[in-house]
DODREN-989808 format. One record per residue (C-alpha): residue number from 1; residue in one letter; x, y, z. Coordinates in Angstrom, 3 decimals, always signed. Each point is the difference from the previous one (the first is absolute). Example, Ala and Ser with C-alpha at 12.3 -4.5 7.8 and 13.67 -1.06 7.14 Angstrom:
resi=1; resn=a; c1=+12.300; c2=-4.500; c3=+7.800 .
resi=2; resn=s; c1=+1.370; c2=+3.440; c3=-0.660 .
# end
This chain:
resi=1; resn=m; c1=-54.061; c2=-156.266; c3=+216.715 .
resi=2; resn=n; c1=+2.937; c2=+2.039; c3=+1.197 .
resi=3; resn=v; c1=-0.252; c2=+2.703; c3=-2.554 .
resi=4; resn=r; c1=+3.328; c2=+2.052; c3=-0.389 .
resi=5; resn=t; c1=+0.843; c2=+3.398; c3=-0.714 .
resi=6; resn=l; c1=+2.186; c2=+0.203; c3=-3.270 .
resi=7; resn=r; c1=+2.668; c2=+1.329; c3=+1.728 .
resi=8; resn=e; c1=+0.177; c2=-2.893; c3=+2.558 .
resi=9; resn=s; c1=-0.380; c2=-2.302; c3=-3.182 .
resi=10; resn=l; c1=+2.986; c2=+1.452; c3=-1.547 .
resi=11; resn=y; c1=+1.856; c2=-0.315; c3=+3.289 .
resi=12; resn=d; c1=-0.523; c2=-3.491; c3=+0.102 .
resi=13; resn=t; c1=+0.436; c2=-1.061; c3=-3.220 .
resi=14; resn=i; c1=+3.825; c2=+2.111; c3=+0.384 .
resi=15; resn=h; c1=+1.011; c2=-0.656; c3=+3.742 .
resi=16; resn=r; c1=-1.706; c2=-3.295; c3=+0.346 .
resi=17; resn=n; c1=+0.325; c2=-2.077; c3=-3.311 .
resi=18; resn=k; c1=+1.964; c2=-3.426; c3=-0.071 .
resi=19; resn=k; c1=+2.657; c2=+1.471; c3=-2.579 .
resi=20; resn=p; c1=+2.397; c2=+2.255; c3=+1.693 .
resi=21; resn=l; c1=-0.104; c2=+4.201; c3=-0.257 .
resi=22; resn=k; c1=+3.029; c2=+0.238; c3=-1.587 .
resi=23; resn=a; c1=-0.720; c2=-2.440; c3=-2.545 .
resi=24; resn=i; c1=-3.597; c2=+1.529; c3=-0.851 .
resi=25; resn=a; c1=+1.992; c2=+3.478; c3=-0.276 .
resi=26; resn=e; c1=+2.586; c2=-1.331; c3=-2.518 .
resi=27; resn=e; c1=-2.923; c2=-1.685; c3=-2.196 .
resi=28; resn=i; c1=-2.138; c2=+2.991; c3=-0.119 .
resi=29; resn=g; c1=+2.898; c2=+2.722; c3=-0.343 .
resi=30; resn=m; c1=-0.063; c2=+1.826; c3=+3.226 .
resi=31; resn=t; c1=+2.616; c2=+0.421; c3=+2.471 .
resi=32; resn=e; c1=-0.574; c2=-1.466; c3=+3.203 .
resi=33; resn=n; c1=-0.374; c2=+2.421; c3=+2.276 .
resi=34; resn=y; c1=-2.588; c2=+2.050; c3=-2.183 .
resi=35; resn=l; c1=-2.053; c2=-3.313; c3=-0.058 .
resi=36; resn=t; c1=-0.174; c2=-0.065; c3=+3.512 .
resi=37; resn=k; c1=-1.555; c2=+3.395; c3=+0.598 .
resi=38; resn=a; c1=-2.097; c2=-0.036; c3=-3.201 .
resi=39; resn=a; c1=-2.556; c2=-2.365; c3=+2.234 .
resi=40; resn=l; c1=+0.281; c2=+2.408; c3=+2.812 .
resi=41; resn=p; c1=-2.948; c2=+2.043; c3=+1.461 .
resi=42; resn=d; c1=+0.559; c2=+3.140; c3=-2.299 .
resi=43; resn=q; c1=+1.134; c2=+3.316; c3=+2.504 .
resi=44; resn=d; c1=-2.035; c2=+2.288; c3=-2.322 .
resi=45; resn=e; c1=-3.368; c2=-2.453; c3=+1.119 .
resi=46; resn=s; c1=+1.089; c2=-0.538; c3=+3.799 .
resi=47; resn=d; c1=-3.199; c2=+1.111; c3=+0.930 .
resi=48; resn=t; c1=-1.963; c2=-2.470; c3=-1.792 .
resi=49; resn=g; c1=+2.657; c2=-3.173; c3=-0.496 .
resi=50; resn=t; c1=-1.253; c2=-0.769; c3=-3.308 .
resi=51; resn=g; c1=+2.900; c2=+0.953; c3=-2.031 .
resi=52; resn=c; c1=+2.973; c2=-0.694; c3=-1.217 .
resi=53; resn=r; c1=+2.659; c2=+0.226; c3=-2.831 .
resi=54; resn=f; c1=+0.331; c2=-2.876; c3=-2.242 .
resi=55; resn=p; c1=+0.082; c2=+0.802; c3=-3.343 .
resi=56; resn=l; c1=-2.749; c2=-1.037; c3=-2.187 .
resi=57; resn=k; c1=+2.292; c2=-1.146; c3=-2.853 .
resi=58; resn=k; c1=+1.515; c2=-2.629; c3=+2.288 .
resi=59; resn=l; c1=-2.964; c2=-1.577; c3=+1.250 .
resi=60; resn=v; c1=-0.148; c2=-2.539; c3=-2.955 .
resi=61; resn=p; c1=+3.409; c2=-0.912; c3=+0.554 .
resi=62; resn=l; c1=-0.461; c2=-0.494; c3=+3.495 .
resi=63; resn=i; c1=-3.252; c2=-2.018; c3=-0.091 .
resi=64; resn=r; c1=+1.905; c2=-2.571; c3=-3.107 .
resi=65; resn=t; c1=+3.290; c2=+0.200; c3=+2.043 .
resi=66; resn=t; c1=-1.862; c2=-1.343; c3=+3.707 .
resi=67; resn=n; c1=-2.762; c2=-1.587; c3=-1.541 .
resi=68; resn=d; c1=-2.322; c2=+1.976; c3=+2.875 .
resi=69; resn=f; c1=-3.056; c2=+0.663; c3=-1.695 .
resi=70; resn=a; c1=-0.958; c2=+1.850; c3=+3.720 .
resi=71; resn=v; c1=+0.397; c2=+3.541; c3=-1.589 .
resi=72; resn=l; c1=-2.127; c2=-0.326; c3=-3.107 .
resi=73; resn=d; c1=-2.763; c2=-2.157; c3=+1.891 .
resi=74; resn=c; c1=-0.188; c2=+3.217; c3=+2.360 .
resi=75; resn=i; c1=-0.682; c2=+2.120; c3=-2.981 .
resi=76; resn=e; c1=-2.178; c2=-2.039; c3=-1.846 .
resi=77; resn=r; c1=-2.014; c2=-0.325; c3=+3.451 .
resi=78; resn=s; c1=+0.049; c2=+3.676; c3=+0.361 .
resi=79; resn=l; c1=-1.834; c2=+0.199; c3=-3.632 .
resi=80; resn=g; c1=-2.392; c2=-2.534; c3=+1.118 .
resi=81; resn=r; c1=+2.080; c2=-2.340; c3=-2.490 .
resi=82; resn=v; c1=+1.702; c2=-3.626; c3=-0.020 .
resi=83; resn=a; c1=+2.841; c2=-0.918; c3=-1.999 .
resi=84; resn=i; c1=+0.128; c2=-3.352; c3=-1.677 .
resi=85; resn=k; c1=+3.243; c2=-1.694; c3=-1.128 .
resi=86; resn=m; c1=-0.393; c2=-0.641; c3=-3.852 .
resi=87; resn=p; c1=+1.695; c2=-3.355; c3=-1.123 .
resi=88; resn=d; c1=+2.675; c2=-0.597; c3=-2.186 .
resi=89; resn=p; c1=-1.060; c2=+1.012; c3=-3.837 .
resi=90; resn=s; c1=+2.052; c2=-2.596; c3=-1.581 .
resi=91; resn=k; c1=-1.162; c2=-2.854; c3=+1.823 .
resi=92; resn=g; c1=-3.331; c2=-1.564; c3=-1.119 .
resi=93; resn=s; c1=-1.845; c2=-2.431; c3=-2.156 .
resi=94; resn=l; c1=-3.827; c2=-1.090; c3=-0.502 .
resi=95; resn=h; c1=+0.369; c2=-2.623; c3=+2.514 .
resi=96; resn=d; c1=+1.296; c2=+2.658; c3=+2.234 .
resi=97; resn=v; c1=-3.416; c2=+1.699; c3=-0.247 .
resi=98; resn=c; c1=-1.936; c2=-3.009; c3=+0.227 .
resi=99; resn=r; c1=+1.654; c2=-0.474; c3=+3.802 .
resi=100; resn=l; c1=+0.102; c2=+3.695; c3=+0.529 .
resi=101; resn=s; c1=-3.807; c2=-0.172; c3=-0.422 .
resi=102; resn=l; c1=-0.475; c2=-2.567; c3=+2.344 .
resi=103; resn=r; c1=+2.435; c2=+2.075; c3=+2.449 .
resi=104; resn=a; c1=-2.078; c2=+2.680; c3=-0.278 .
resi=105; resn=v; c1=-3.412; c2=-1.950; c3=+0.754 .
resi=106; resn=r; c1=+1.845; c2=-1.875; c3=+3.168 .
resi=107; resn=e; c1=+1.280; c2=+2.982; c3=+1.704 .
resi=108; resn=f; c1=-3.098; c2=+2.124; c3=-0.612 .
resi=109; resn=g; c1=-1.666; c2=-3.022; c3=+1.655 .
resi=110; resn=e; c1=+2.549; c2=-0.357; c3=+2.812 .
resi=111; resn=l; c1=-0.768; c2=+3.946; c3=+0.926 .
resi=112; resn=m; c1=-3.636; c2=-0.528; c3=-0.127 .
resi=113; resn=a; c1=+0.452; c2=-3.035; c3=+2.225 .
resi=114; resn=q; c1=+1.947; c2=+2.603; c3=+2.385 .
resi=115; resn=v; c1=-2.494; c2=+2.413; c3=-0.294 .
resi=116; resn=e; c1=-2.905; c2=-2.248; c3=+0.783 .
resi=117; resn=k; c1=+1.879; c2=-1.469; c3=+2.708 .
resi=118; resn=s; c1=+0.588; c2=+3.468; c3=+2.085 .
resi=119; resn=l; c1=-3.434; c2=+1.330; c3=-0.257 .
resi=120; resn=q; c1=-1.387; c2=-3.442; c3=+1.649 .
resi=121; resn=d; c1=-0.383; c2=+2.170; c3=+3.442 .
resi=122; resn=d; c1=-0.663; c2=+3.487; c3=-1.965 .
resi=123; resn=l; c1=+3.418; c2=+1.210; c3=+1.599 .
resi=124; resn=v; c1=+3.281; c2=+0.168; c3=-2.523 .
resi=125; resn=t; c1=+2.910; c2=-0.048; c3=+2.384 .
resi=126; resn=e; c1=+3.345; c2=+1.581; c3=-1.058 .
resi=127; resn=q; c1=+1.195; c2=-3.287; c3=-0.130 .
resi=128; resn=e; c1=-2.722; c2=-1.287; c3=-2.581 .
resi=129; resn=m; c1=+0.500; c2=+3.352; c3=-1.813 .
resi=130; resn=e; c1=+3.860; c2=-0.373; c3=-0.275 .
resi=131; resn=r; c1=-1.085; c2=-3.790; c3=-1.344 .
resi=132; resn=i; c1=-2.384; c2=+1.718; c3=-2.469 .
resi=133; resn=r; c1=+2.261; c2=+2.588; c3=-0.835 .
resi=134; resn=k; c1=+2.659; c2=-3.108; c3=-0.895 .
resi=135; resn=e; c1=-2.489; c2=-1.855; c3=-2.086 .
resi=136; resn=a; c1=-0.905; c2=+2.893; c3=-1.962 .
resi=137; resn=g; c1=+3.062; c2=+0.837; c3=-0.785 .
resi=138; resn=k; c1=+0.476; c2=-3.606; c3=-1.659 .
resi=139; resn=a; c1=-3.072; c2=+0.411; c3=-1.790 .
resi=140; resn=f; c1=+0.859; c2=+3.315; c3=-1.271 .
resi=141; resn=q; c1=+3.551; c2=-1.138; c3=-1.117 .
resi=142; resn=a; c1=-1.434; c2=-3.398; c3=-1.543 .
resi=143; resn=i; c1=-2.198; c2=+2.167; c3=-2.436 .
resi=144; resn=v; c1=+2.700; c2=+2.541; c3=-0.849 .
resi=145; resn=n; c1=+1.720; c2=-3.273; c3=-0.820 .
resi=146; resn=l; c1=-3.134; c2=-1.254; c3=-2.477 .
resi=147; resn=t; c1=-0.556; c2=+3.282; c3=-1.560 .
resi=148; resn=y; c1=+3.969; c2=+0.851; c3=-0.400 .
resi=149; resn=a; c1=+0.456; c2=-3.348; c3=-1.562 .
resi=150; resn=l; c1=-2.916; c2=+0.307; c3=-2.561 .
resi=151; resn=e; c1=+1.433; c2=+3.283; c3=-1.140 .
resi=152; resn=k; c1=+2.439; c2=-2.326; c3=-2.166 .
resi=153; resn=w; c1=-3.098; c2=-1.761; c3=-1.640 .
resi=154; resn=t; c1=-1.689; c2=+3.496; c3=-0.716 .
resi=155; resn=k; c1=-0.266; c2=+0.669; c3=-3.649 .
# end
């Protein structure tokens, strides 16, 4: 797994996004020039190369406008946490709860099948680990979707 630093993730979100830099700057209320410089290494921390001067109050608007969660994922990973996208709370019926229950079970089964397959030779390769991470993400998402949908029916 290629672990990126916060500064690298921020730089990629700003400078390697599908959306043009000018559009990102306009949508988050920054000048293009300031946005360009905000993700570059902070000169005060040039010996470590880890710092940058991006304003924290602009982080959520940046993530929303770019739809790039790499910075958030980097923060979560550094704290030993993971972020899970929450489903739209306005959607959901009792039928959806049943469907989501079945999906959660299926996704968990696919995760366990991938783990079992990967452990057959008592070694987990990086490629196998990446598939496990992908299946785990789907299983987590399915469980979160299910529990979130059940909130509507809780009294």
